[in-house]
N, C-alpha and C positions, 0 to 999 in steps of 0.2 A: 731482904735485904734492903731495900731502899726503905724502909721504916727508918733507916739510917741517915740521914741527910748529909752525913759526911763521908759516906761508902765511894764515892766517885774520888772525892779527894786524898783519904785515905789510900784507893787504889795507887792513886798516881804516888804517891809517899814511899810505897811497897816499889816502885818502879824506877824511886831516886829522885824526882822531883821535889824541892824543897820550896818554890813560892809558886803557887799554884791562883789564880788568878778568877773569878767569877765573874764573867762580864753579859749584861740585862741591858734592857729599854722599855723606855714608857712614850706612850702618846704617838706612836704610828696613824693610830685610827680617828683623832680628832680633824674638826674641820679650820683648825687655827691651833699654831701657837708650836714650839718646837718639839722635835723630838729629844728625847733624852738618852742617853746611856754614863754607864754606869762600868767599874771595874772594881774587886775589891779581893784583898787579900785578906785571908784571915787569918789567925795564929790556932795550930793545930791544939794547943796548949789550952784553948777558951774556946773549942768550939761547945762544949757542954753548956755554958752561959749563954747559948743563942736556943735552946730548947724551947719550942713554939715556932717557932722564926720560919715563913711559907712565903708560898709565892704571894708579891704585894695587894693581887686583886680580892685575897682569902681576907684579908686584913679590913678590919674599919678605920677608919681616919687616924682617930687614937692608937691604936695600935701602931699604926705604921709612923706615926711622931714617936711612939717609946723605942721601938727598932731602930730609926734612922738617928738617933742619940746614944742606942747604946751598940750601935754599930761603928759609930764616928769616931765613940771612945776608945774600943779595943778592939777594932782593925787593927792589922800593921799596913796595912796602905790602901791606899780609895782614891777613886777619880772620876771626876763627874766632866761630862762632856754635850754638846749643843749641835742640832745641827734645824738652823733656822728656815721660816716658810719659805725663803727665798732659794735655798741649797736645797730644799723638799722640791719646788716647784722643778727648778732645773735638772735634778740630778731622777728624781721619779724616790717617790714614798721611802722602798726597800734600798737603793742603795743611799740616799740620804743615812738611816737610822745604819750599815754598814760603817759609814764614816764618823759618824757620829761614836761608836764601838772603838774604832780604831784609835780616836783620839783621846780617848777614854782609857785605853791602854797604855798610851805612848805619854798620857800627863801623872801615872803613877814617878813614884818618887825614886823608884828602881825597875828594873825592867824583871817579870816575869818569865820564869822559866815551862811553866804551862800557862794553856788558858781552858777554860769550861764557859762553853758560849751557850745561852739557852737560843736554842732552835734548829733548824738542819743547816745551816748556810755559813760557811765561814767566814772571817775576817783576815783582810787582806796583811798578814804578817809575819815574820820567820818567825814567828813563836808556833811552838809544835802546840796543838788545840783535839780540842774534842766537843763535839758539838752533841749537845743532848735534847732530844724533843719534849718540851713541858718541862725544863731545865730548873727550871723556878721554884717546880715544887719535889726536885728530885735531888739538889744539889746547895747545901748552906750557904754557899760562896754566894754562885747564881740567885739565890732566892736576899742573901746578903745585897746583889746589885741590884735586883729589880727595888729594892725598897731605898734604897740612894735617890735613883732615877725617879720613880714616883715621886717622893714625898719632894724631891728638888723645885720637880714639872711643876704639880702643885702649888708651890708655895711661889713659884715665877707666874704663874695665870692669877694666883689670889693677887698680887701686885701688879700686872695689869689691866686688872678688871677697876683699879682706882682710875685707868686713865681711859678705861674703856667700859664705862659703868653700862651699857645700852645692852650690849654682849651678855652679861649678866656671868664672865668669866669663873667668877670665885665658885661659882654653884654649879655652872656644867665642864668648867676646866677645857673651853674649848669643841667638848663633844659636841655632834650634828640633836640636839634636844629639841622637840617643838620650840621652847622659849628662844633660843636661840636663832630657828631658822627664819623666826619670825622677826627677830631683830635684823638680820642679813637682809631681808627681803625692803622690811621697815627705811633700813639706814645703811644698806649695802657695806662694801666692805672695812676694815681698818687692816694695817700693814703687816698684823700677825695672820690674816686669815692665806687660806695654801688655797690661791687662784686656779691650780689644776682640778682640787677636788671637786667633788660631784655634789652641789647644793649652796656650791661659791661659783661653779663656773655658771651655773645658768641666771645667777645675779648679774654675774659681769656680761653675760651674755646679751638681759636686757638692758642693762643701763650700766657703764663703767662706773663705778664709787669715784669719787674725787677723793684724794688722798689723803688722810684727818690731819687736824691742825697740831693734833700733841704728839711730842715725840713717841716712838718705839720703844727706846729708853736713855735714861739722860745721856747724850753725849752721842748715842751708838746709832747708826742709821741700821733699821730693819735687816737689810742685806750682809752686816757685821756680826750679826749673832753671835755664830758659831764663835765667833773669836773672843766674844765676851762671856763664853760659858763657865762656869765656876768650877777652878779645879783644886779640891783639896785634898791632901796629907791629913793620914790622921798623926795625935799626938805621937813626935818620939823620929815621924819620919823626916829622913832629909829630902829637901826638894831639890830637882832636877836641876843639876849642874854644881851644886853648892859644895 
């Protein structure tokens, strides 16, 4: 049954739900950067156009870019939200991830009537939910959300690499590679780093790094990253409040 990645959406449609959003995240594990979440509502009539779409982790960068553009063009609605390093350090990564997911759902132009969540923990929402373990490999809507979240985060880290080239963010996307850890020991932390994460904590424990001179984002304090998250709706969708 699960060779058909639209089985969960079809099951819910048979129960009378008509606007089903898949929700997933990217970036829980890195030492630096935001955690990004996406919510995607697909059109059942175009589900066949997503043959080959799966968990973003199983796709090459080129494939992810292809699917990002296709999802953006064909989805009924989608939204992307972030939780930044300060929010992650303040709340912990699991709570911050759920917050980003909740913001992504709220960012949709119209509220869905059911959510498909990757994982086993529901988000705080009055909307009915179905949590699917490894959902990004079992649900087309969740797979679409995983791609939007992953590509958005990767692009963001590539942009930040121009501000902080010493950490090689364009290559490692903030993950704790040997090259990244060596840079941490040599240069200390920047505002993108998650100070409560192992690998960063040790550097701070030896010597608290001085704040970097470059801005985290032009005109945006690092603690306000979540508020600057890109929320975008598919063509034809109305923005909230319009």
